[in-house]
N, C-alpha and C positions, 0 to 999 in steps of 0.2 A: 334112867334108861330111855324114857319117853322123849325127853328134851333132845338127847343126842340123835335119836332116830326118827324124829317127828316128820321130816320130809319124806323118808322112805315109807312110813306108815300112811302119809297123805297120798303118795303115789299108789300104794297098795289099795287104799280105799277107792281111788278112782278106777283102778282095774276091776275091783269088785263090782262097782256100779255098772261098768261096761259089760262084764260077764252076766250080770243080772238082766240087762237089756237084751243081750244075745239069747239068754235062756227064755226070756219072755217071747221073743219073736220066732224061735225055732219050732217046727211042727212035729218033731219026731218023738220027744220024750215028755210024757205027761208029768212026771215027777219034777223035772227041771222047770217046766212051766208053772207048776203049783208053787214052788219055792222062789220063783223069780222076783216077785214083788218084795218078799222078805229080804232077799239078797240085795236088792236095790236100796231098800230102806236102811239096812245095816251099813252098806257102803256110804250112804248119805250121812248118817249119824257119825260114823267114824271120820269122814272127811271134815265135818263141822268141828269135831273135837280136835283133831290133829292139825287142822289149818290154823287154829288159834293158839297153839303152843309155840312159844318163841324158842328158836334154836339158840344155843350159846353164841354162834357166829353172828346171827342176825342181831342179837341184843348188843354185842360189842360193836358191830358196825354202826348201829343206830346211835349208840352213845357217842361215838367218835364223829358222826355226822351232825349231831345236834338235833336229831329227830328221834321219835320212838319207832318201834318196829313197823307200825302201820304207815310210816312215812309222813306223819304230821309233825309240825314244829312244836317244841315245848312251850 
């Protein structure tokens, strides 16, 4: 499941980081401000995990091009 949807999870983690930054900068809700750093860190950890998962399409494309998924030659 994670390999098929890794790019969507990566996008969702970026959105989570942006929402954490917005929550950090807003002046109206103390609860949002208190949990904003935890939200940013959770998004950052999720982004680091999901950005390293190779999707099946990227792995097949890299094999046909003679490079690995990071773009380096074998």
